[in-house]
C-alpha positions in Angstrom: -36.6 1.7 4.5 -33.9 -0.3 2.7 -30.0 -0.6 4.7 -28.3 1.6 1.9 -31.0 4.7 2.9 -30.9 4.0 6.3 -27.2 4.2 6.3 -27.3 7.4 4.3 -29.5 9.1 6.6 -27.6 8.2 9.5 -24.4 8.4 8.3 -24.7 11.6 6.6 -26.0 13.3 9.5 -22.6 11.8 11.4 -20.5 13.3 8.3 -22.1 16.8 8.3 -21.7 16.9 12.2 -17.8 15.9 11.8 -17.4 18.1 8.8 -18.7 21.3 11.3 -16.4 20.0 14.3 -13.5 19.8 12.1 -14.1 23.0 10.0 -11.0 24.6 11.4 -8.9 21.8 10.1 -10.0 21.6 6.4 -8.0 24.9 6.4 -4.9 23.1 7.0 -5.5 20.2 4.6 -3.3 20.7 1.0 -5.3 21.1 -1.7 -4.3 20.7 -5.1 -3.4 24.0 -7.0 -5.7 23.8 -9.5 -9.2 24.4 -10.8 -10.6 21.2 -10.3 -13.2 20.9 -7.5 -15.2 18.0 -6.5 -18.9 18.5 -5.9 -20.3 16.0 -3.5 -24.1 15.4 -3.1 -24.6 12.5 -1.0 -26.6 9.4 -1.7 -28.1 8.7 -4.9 -31.8 8.5 -4.8 -32.7 4.8 -5.4 -35.3 5.8 -7.9 -33.0 7.8 -10.1 -31.4 5.8 -13.0 -27.5 6.6 -13.5 -28.1 8.6 -16.9 -30.6 10.8 -15.0 -28.3 11.5 -12.0 -25.4 12.3 -15.0 -28.1 14.8 -16.6 -28.7 16.6 -13.2 -25.1 17.0 -13.0 -24.7 18.5 -16.2 -28.1 20.5 -15.6 -26.6 22.0 -12.6 -23.3 23.1 -14.0 -24.5 24.3 -17.1 -26.7 26.9 -14.9 -23.2 28.4 -13.9 -20.8 27.9 -17.1 -23.6 29.2 -19.7 -24.4 25.9 -21.8 -25.1 22.1 -21.7 -22.1 21.7 -24.0 -19.6 23.9 -21.7 -20.8 21.7 -18.8 -20.0 18.5 -20.4 -16.5 19.8 -21.3 -16.1 21.2 -17.8 -17.0 17.6 -15.8 -14.4 14.9 -15.7 -16.2 12.6 -14.1 -20.1 12.0 -13.1 -20.3 10.1 -9.5 -23.7 8.3 -10.2 -23.5 4.7 -9.2 -22.6 4.5 -5.6 -23.3 8.1 -4.6 -24.1 11.4 -6.5 -21.6 14.1 -7.6 -19.1 14.9 -9.8 -15.6 16.3 -10.5 -15.2 19.5 -12.7 -13.1 22.4 -14.0 -14.6 25.4 -12.2 -13.4 28.9 -11.5 -13.2 29.7 -7.5 -16.6 31.7 -7.7 -18.3 29.2 -9.9 -17.5 26.5 -7.2 -18.5 28.9 -4.5 -22.1 29.3 -6.0 -22.4 25.7 -6.7 -21.8 25.2 -3.2 -24.7 27.3 -2.2 -27.2 25.3 -4.5 -29.7 22.9 -3.1 -28.6 19.4 -2.8 -25.0 20.1 -2.5 -23.3 18.6 0.6 -19.8 20.1 0.1 -17.3 21.6 -2.6 -13.7 20.8 -2.2 -10.5 21.4 -4.3 -9.3 18.1 -5.8 -6.3 16.8 -3.6 -3.5 14.7 -4.4 -2.9 11.6 -2.0 0.1 9.4 -1.7 0.9 6.0 -0.3 1.8 4.1 2.3 3.7 -15.0 0.0 5.8 -17.7 0.4 5.7 -17.6 4.5 3.2 -15.1 5.8 0.2 -17.4 5.1 1.7 -20.1 6.7 2.5 -18.4 9.7 -0.9 -17.4 10.0 -2.0 -20.9 9.8 -4.1 -20.1 6.6 -3.2 -23.3 4.7 -5.6 -25.3 2.4 -4.6 -28.6 3.7 -6.3 -27.8 7.4 -9.6 -29.4 7.0 -11.2 -27.3 9.6 -9.2 -24.1 8.5 -10.4 -20.7 7.4 -9.0 -21.5 4.2 -10.7 -24.9 3.6 -14.1 -23.8 5.1 -14.0 -20.6 3.0 -13.0 -22.6 -0.1 -9.9 -20.5 -0.8 -12.4 -17.5 -1.3 -14.4 -18.6 -4.2 -17.4 -16.8 -4.6 -16.1 -13.8 -3.2 -14.8 -10.8 -5.7 -11.7 -8.8 -4.6 -11.4 -5.3 -5.9 -7.8 -3.7 -5.6 -7.4 0.0 -5.3 -4.0 1.3 -4.2 -0.7 2.8 -4.8 3.0 2.2 -3.4 5.6 4.0 -1.7 8.4 5.7 -3.6 6.1 6.8 -6.2 5.4 3.2 -7.4 2.0 3.1 -9.2 -1.0 0.6 -9.3 -1.8 -1.8 -11.5 -1.5 -5.5 -12.7 1.0 -7.4 -14.7 -1.6 -9.8 -16.0 1.0 -12.5 -17.5 2.1 -13.4 -13.8 1.7 -16.8 -12.8 -0.1 -15.6 -9.5 -3.2 -14.6 -12.1 -3.6 -17.4 -14.3 -7.4 -18.7 -14.3 -6.3 -22.6 -13.8 -9.5 -23.9 -12.1 -11.3 -20.8 -11.9 -15.0 -20.6 -12.3 -16.5 -18.0 -14.9 -17.1 -14.6 -13.3 -20.6 -14.5 -11.8 -23.7 -13.1 -13.4 -24.0 -10.4 -10.7 -20.6 -8.9 -12.1 -21.0 -5.8 -14.0 -17.5 -4.8 -14.7 -15.4 -4.2 -17.7 -12.0 -4.9 -19.1 -10.7 -1.2 -20.0 -8.3 -1.5 -22.8 -5.3 0.9 -23.0 -1.3 1.1 -23.6 -0.1 -2.5 -23.7 -3.3 -3.9 -22.2 -6.3 -5.3 -23.8 -9.8 -7.7 -23.2 -7.6 -10.7 -23.6 -5.2 -10.1 -20.6 -8.4 -10.5 -18.5 -9.4 -14.1 -17.7 -11.4 -16.1 -15.3 -9.3 -14.9 -12.6 -8.6 -11.4 -13.8 -12.4 -10.3 -14.3 -12.0 -6.8 -14.6 -9.6 -3.9 -14.8 -10.0 -0.1 -15.1 -7.7 2.9 -14.9 -8.6 6.5 -14.3 -6.4 9.5 -14.9 -8.5 12.5 -15.9 -8.1 14.1 -12.4 -4.4 13.4 -12.3 -3.5 14.9 -15.8 -6.0 18.4 -14.8 -3.5 18.7 -12.2 -0.2 17.9 -13.7 -1.0 17.7 -17.7 -0.8 14.9 -20.0 1.4 12.3 -18.7 4.4 11.2 -21.2 5.0 7.6 -21.4 7.6 8.2 -23.8 10.2 7.6 -20.9 8.9 4.0 -20.6 8.0 4.4 -17.0 4.4 4.5 -16.9 1.5 2.7 -19.0 -1.9 4.5 -19.5 -3.6 1.4 -19.0 -4.3 -1.0 -16.2 -0.9 -2.3 -16.5 1.5 -2.1 -13.7 4.7 -0.2 -14.5 5.9 0.0 -10.4 5.5 -3.5 -9.6 3.3 -2.5 -6.1 -0.1 -3.0 -7.5 1.0 -6.6 -8.8 2.4 -7.4 -5.3 -0.6 -6.3 -3.6 -3.0 -8.0 -5.6 -1.2 -11.3 -5.3 -0.6 -11.4 -1.7 -4.6 -11.3 -1.3 -5.7 -13.7 -4.3 -2.7 -14.9 -6.0 -2.6 -18.4 -7.1 -0.1 -20.9 -6.0 3.2 -20.3 -7.6 5.8 -22.9 -6.6 10.0 -22.1 -6.8 9.2 -18.5 -6.1 12.0 -16.7 -4.3 13.6 -12.9 -4.5 16.9 -13.8 -5.9 17.3 -17.1 -4.0 15.8 -15.7 -0.8 12.3 -16.8 0.8 12.0 -19.7 -1.5 8.8 -21.7 -1.2 5.5 -21.6 -2.8 3.9 -18.1 -3.4 0.1 -17.9 -2.9 -2.6 -15.3 -1.7 -5.0 -15.6 1.2 -7.9 -16.4 -1.4 -6.5 -17.7 -4.2 -10.2 -18.7 -5.7 -11.4 -15.4 -5.0 -11.8 -13.3 -8.6 -9.8 -10.0 -8.8 -10.9 -6.7 -10.1 -8.1 -3.9 -10.5 -8.9 -0.3 -10.4 -5.7 1.7 -11.2 -6.0 5.3 -9.9 -2.3 6.2 -9.0 0.5 6.8 -11.6 4.1 6.3 -11.5 5.1 10.1 -11.7 3.8 10.6 -8.6 0.3 10.5 -6.6 -3.3 10.0 -7.0 -6.0 12.4 -7.6 -9.0 12.5 -5.3 -11.3 12.8 -8.4 -9.9 9.5 -9.9 -10.4 7.6 -6.5 -14.0 8.5 -6.1 -14.4 7.7 -9.9 -12.9 4.1 -8.7 -15.1 3.9 -5.7 -18.1 4.8 -7.8 -17.5 2.0 -10.5 -16.4 -0.8 -7.8 -19.5 -0.1 -6.0 -21.5 -0.6 -9.6 -19.3 -3.6 -10.6 -20.2 -5.6 -7.5 -17.1 -6.1 -5.8 -17.1 -7.8 -2.2 -14.1 -6.6 -0.9 -12.0 -3.2 -1.9 -8.3 -3.3 -0.5 -7.1 0.0 -0.4 -3.6 1.0 -0.1 -3.2 4.7 -0.2 -3.8 8.0 2.0 -2.6 11.1 3.1 -0.4 12.3 6.0 -1.7 14.3 8.9 -3.3 17.0 9.1 -6.3 14.4 8.3 -9.4 15.7 6.6 -12.8 15.7 8.1 -14.5 12.4 6.7 -16.9 14.6 4.6 -13.9 15.9 3.0 -11.8 12.7 2.7 -12.4 11.0 -0.6 -11.5 7.7 0.9 -13.9 8.2 3.5 -16.7 9.2 1.3 -16.2 6.2 -1.2 -15.8 3.7 1.6 -18.8 5.0 3.4 -21.0 4.5 0.2 -19.3 1.1 -0.4 -20.1 0.1 3.3 -23.4 1.0 2.8 -23.9 -1.4 0.0 -22.3 -4.6 1.9 -18.6 -4.1 0.6 -16.1 -4.6 3.2 -13.0 -1.7 2.5 -9.9 -2.8 3.8 -7.1 0.2 4.2 -3.6 0.6 5.3 -3.0 2.4 8.2 0.4 4.4 7.1 4.0 4.3 7.4 4.9 7.1 9.8 5.7 4.8 13.0 6.6 4.6 15.6 5.3 8.0 16.4 2.0 8.4 17.8 -1.2 10.0 16.2 0.2 9.1 12.7 -2.2 6.7 11.9 -4.4 7.2 8.7 -7.9 6.0 7.1 -9.4 6.1 10.5 -12.7 6.3 9.3 -15.2 3.9 11.7 -16.5 2.0 8.8 -13.2 0.8 7.4 -10.9 -1.7 8.4 -7.4 0.0 9.1 -4.6 -2.5 9.2 -1.1 -1.8 11.0 1.9 -3.9 9.7 3.6 -6.7 11.9 6.3 -9.3 11.4 6.4 -12.9 10.6 9.0 -15.4 11.9 11.4 -15.3 8.7 14.8 -13.6 9.1 17.4 -13.0 6.5 20.8 -13.3 8.5 24.2 -11.8 7.1 27.5 -12.8 9.2 29.9 -9.9 9.1 33.5 -11.5 9.9 36.1 -8.8 11.4 39.8 -9.2 10.6 40.2 -10.5 14.4 38.3 -13.5 13.6 35.2 -12.0 15.7 32.0 -12.3 14.0 28.4 -10.2 14.6 25.1 -11.0 12.8 23.1 -8.3 10.9 20.3 -8.4 8.3 20.5 -8.2 4.6 18.8 -8.9 1.0 22.2 -9.2 -1.0 22.3 -12.3 -3.1 25.2 -11.3 -5.2 28.8 -13.0 -5.5 31.0 -10.2 -4.2 31.1 -11.5 -0.8 33.8 -13.9 1.5 36.3 -11.5 0.6 38.0 -8.8 3.5 37.8 -5.2 2.7 38.6 -2.3 4.6 36.0 -0.4 6.7 35.6 2.9 7.4 33.4 4.9 9.6 31.1 7.5 7.6 31.7 10.4 10.2 35.4 10.2 9.2 35.5 10.7 5.9 33.1 13.8 5.4 33.3 15.3 2.1 34.7 19.0 2.0 31.2 20.5 1.7 29.6 18.5 4.3 30.0 17.8 8.2 30.6 14.9 10.3 26.8 14.8 11.5 25.7 14.0 8.0 28.3 12.1 6.7 27.9 9.7 10.0 24.3 8.7 8.7 25.4 8.6 5.0 23.5 11.5 3.8 23.4 12.3 0.2 26.5 14.1 -0.7 28.0 13.6 2.5 31.1 11.3 2.0 34.5 11.9 0.6 34.5 9.8 -2.6 38.3 9.4 -2.6 38.6 8.3 1.0 35.6 5.9 0.8 36.2 4.5 -2.6 36.9 0.3 -2.3 36.0 0.4 1.4 32.9 -1.0 3.3 31.1 2.0 5.0 29.9 1.9 8.6 26.7 4.4 8.8 24.6 5.3 11.8 20.7 6.3 11.5 20.0 9.7 12.6 17.1 11.6 13.2 17.4 13.2 9.9 18.5 10.5 7.9 16.8 6.9 9.0 17.2 5.2 5.6 19.4 2.5 4.7 18.2 2.7 1.2 19.4 6.5 1.2 22.8 5.4 2.8 23.0 2.5 0.2 22.5 5.1 -2.7 25.5 7.4 -0.9 27.7 4.3 -0.7 27.4 3.5 -4.2 27.8 6.8 -5.8 31.4 6.8 -4.1 32.0 3.6 -5.1 32.3 2.0 -1.8 32.1 -2.0 -1.6 29.6 -2.4 1.1 27.6 -1.0 3.7 26.8 -1.7 7.5 24.0 0.4 8.3 23.4 0.6 12.6 19.9 2.2 13.3 17.1 1.2 15.6 16.0 -2.8 15.8 13.8 -3.5 13.4 12.7 -6.7 11.2 12.4 -4.7 8.0 15.1 -5.1 5.7 15.9 -3.0 2.8 17.1 -4.7 -0.5 20.8 -4.2 -2.1 21.7 -5.5 -5.3 25.2 -3.9 -6.7 27.1 -4.2 -3.2 26.9 -6.3 0.1 24.8 -4.5 2.7 23.9 -5.2 6.4 21.7 -3.7 8.8 22.5 -3.9 12.5 21.5 -2.4 15.7 23.0 0.4 17.6 24.9 -2.2 20.0 26.4 -4.2 17.0 27.4 -0.9 15.4 29.1 0.8 18.2 31.1 -2.7 18.5 32.4 -2.1 15.0 33.0 1.4 15.6 35.3 0.4 18.6 37.0 -2.0 16.3 37.5 0.1 13.5 39.3 2.7 16.3 41.3 0.1 17.9 43.1 -1.2 14.8 45.3 0.5 12.2 43.9 -1.6 9.3 40.2 -2.6 10.3 38.7 -5.2 7.6 35.6 -7.2 7.4 33.8 -9.7 5.0 30.2 -10.7 4.5 28.5 -13.9 4.3 26.1 -14.7 1.6 22.4 -13.9 2.9 20.4 -16.8 4.3 16.8 -17.6 5.0 15.8 -18.7 8.3 12.2 -19.4 9.8 10.9 -20.0 13.2 12.9 -16.9 14.8 9.9 -15.8 16.9 6.6 -17.3 18.3 4.7 -14.3 18.0 4.4 -11.2 15.7 5.9 -7.5 16.6 4.6 -4.1 15.2 6.8 -3.0 12.8 8.8 0.1 13.6 7.6 2.1 10.5 4.0 1.1 11.3 1.7 4.1 11.8 0.5 4.4 15.6 -2.9 5.6 17.0 -4.7 7.6 18.4 -6.4 8.9 15.5 -5.4 12.6 15.2 -9.1 13.3 13.8 -11.2 11.1 16.1 -9.0 10.0 19.2 -11.9 8.1 20.5 -12.2 5.7 17.9 -9.6 3.2 18.4 -7.2 2.9 15.2 -5.3 0.9 13.6 -8.0 -1.8 14.0 -5.7 -4.9 13.5 -2.4 -5.8 12.6 -1.1 -8.5 9.8 2.1 -9.6 8.1 3.8 -6.4 6.4 7.5 -6.8 7.0 9.6 -8.4 4.3 6.6 -10.1 2.4 7.5 -11.7 -0.9 4.7 -11.6 -3.5 4.7 -11.4 -7.5 6.2 -8.4 -8.9 6.4 -6.4 -12.5 9.0 -7.5 -14.5 9.2 -4.1 -16.0 9.9 -2.7 -12.6 13.1 -4.4 -12.2 16.2 -2.0 -11.2 18.5 -4.8 -11.7 19.6 -6.7 -15.2 17.6 -9.8 -14.6 14.0 -8.9 -14.4 12.2 -9.9 -11.2 9.1 -11.9 -11.1 8.9 -11.9 -7.2 10.0 -9.1 -5.0 10.3 -8.6 -1.3 8.5 -5.6 -0.2 7.8 -4.2 3.6 4.7 -1.5 4.3 1.0 -1.4 5.6 0.3 -1.8 1.9 1.8 -5.3 2.3 -0.4 -6.0 5.4 -3.6 -4.2 3.9 -4.3 -7.3 1.4 -3.6 -9.9 4.3 -6.5 -8.6 5.4 -8.4 -8.1 2.3 -7.7 -12.0 1.6 -8.8 -12.8 5.1 -12.0 -10.7 4.4 -12.8 -12.8 1.1 -12.4 -16.2 2.8 -15.0 -15.0 5.7 -17.2 -13.7 2.9 -17.4 -17.1 1.2 -18.3 -18.6 4.5 -20.6 -16.1 5.8 -22.1 -14.2 2.3 -24.9 -12.5 4.3 -22.7 -10.9 6.8 -22.3 -7.2 6.7 -19.0 -5.0 6.8 -19.6 -4.1 10.2 -20.1 -8.1 11.2 -16.9 -8.9 9.0 -14.8 -6.4 11.0 -16.4 -7.4 14.3 -15.2 -11.1 13.8 -11.8 -9.7 12.9 -11.0 -7.6 15.7 -12.7 -9.7 18.5 -11.2 -12.8 17.7 -7.4 -11.9 16.9 -4.8 -13.4 19.1 -1.3 -14.2 19.3 -0.6 -17.6 17.2 -1.0 -19.8 20.0 -4.1 -21.6 19.5 -4.8 -24.8 17.7 -4.4 -23.9 14.1 -7.7 -25.9 13.3 -10.1 -23.5 15.0 -11.7 -20.9 12.9 -11.4 -18.3 15.6 -9.0 -16.2 13.0 -6.2 -17.3 15.3 -4.2 -15.4 13.1 -4.2 -11.6 13.6 -3.1 -9.6 16.4 -5.3 -6.5 17.6 -3.0 -3.3 17.8 -5.1 -1.4 20.6 
């Protein structure tokens, strides 16, 4: 019996058991309000050709919609490579009848899912110059194919900016003969954009448009192609496999050589998410189906849905990754950005590698000088010129708008500040239960024409970017001391220094505040996340099309488990190059049983780079 067949029989029984166990959960899962249904029929029979599998789908649907022509029009995708199933536009009664048909495992409504460098690889001791290190032993990932399928927080899309220097093909070998993928053309993207590095690119939108209608690209925020309009896909792809690019920085910060963990690995892109918001289950499954047939070795998946979690048999990521794992593909998933609360981790299927986000030893200090000469230090990412001048500072809670209140104004919620009293001043705001985002506070400060922001919050290494006015994040102790200074002076003033870059600030990583915690709300007995990797203030390539400032950005600093996920994907590519016959389970075991704090000989292969989160 083949491993895929064995995996199918054992795993399918397990999936069906979990479906029954969590049947009550299914009614709570947010379903798309449309007539698109996904019909899952389990493992594709090995003796069947893909075309025969597709014909069987058409035949099944035609018996309920009246004709084969109607069936072909109804079916959006026929999943026929990695597993059997299809996505189709059906009425509720048709879906129910199909669900009762022989060979159908389940039928579910289409759902919409959302998300979740220069220093990090050196910090992990993944250095090509170490003769016994994992990078040199793994030949920088040569021979491995990494597929990237993800989306971004704040509704950024997946995709690739092929002109980025991270994806040049200098020194790359031709794609292997086992590669079956394509370079799918579309808006602003043609086959010439693929090369010996970017060997494949596909995009999927049928399921998304079935939910929300035809995507309008006239406003210039999206490309109907593999091209990246939002920057996130380019960032994650370059983190995993990007070639070394010297002189990289984010507006002068974090300067150095940007590189991916497996720069010699081939890259394939599967764009399943869109800038207008979300990713369709039907499209995601189509991406998995093609990736399995194309021949990827690793799939980096940075998307998911918040609790309540669907049972594994109703989760497109769990299903797609299950069939990928059965065929020897290691699937690496982000663990979610809903921390620090427990039971918020996502992508908890036992056959995937679930990644939390940790910090690195790099800081971006900003010195805040008070009018009395005292100084305090915060963190920021501002590189503009409007610094070194004193400006009045005021507490947000003292300048609430007439139609707001002090509680809203203290955290600088949207619309909470009096524009007249705020104009020309630095605003001190405090994180609250309802408003934890420095980005929200910064938008409010800019709207009222203030000249700076100090945002006091729970201590975190994660720093928000600010472009138009200086800003700094401080802890509550420093924030309280600034509030005391404001209250004890008739004309309190402060000034900001320029942001600096420092390294060596800590010897071991810490889990990011935003990183989702276990245990799994679906399967508490299965420890998740599996492992942590750098996901805080990660510099990587960016789409210049997505820049929100006058000068387009080729590199950007981002935080999230979407950033930690491709770090592990790059490591997996290196391991796969060293041990090409290892199964996904063997690779996962090597990862989570050898991870440790960085206090060992950097030439040792024992992964010496990753910290388990259990």
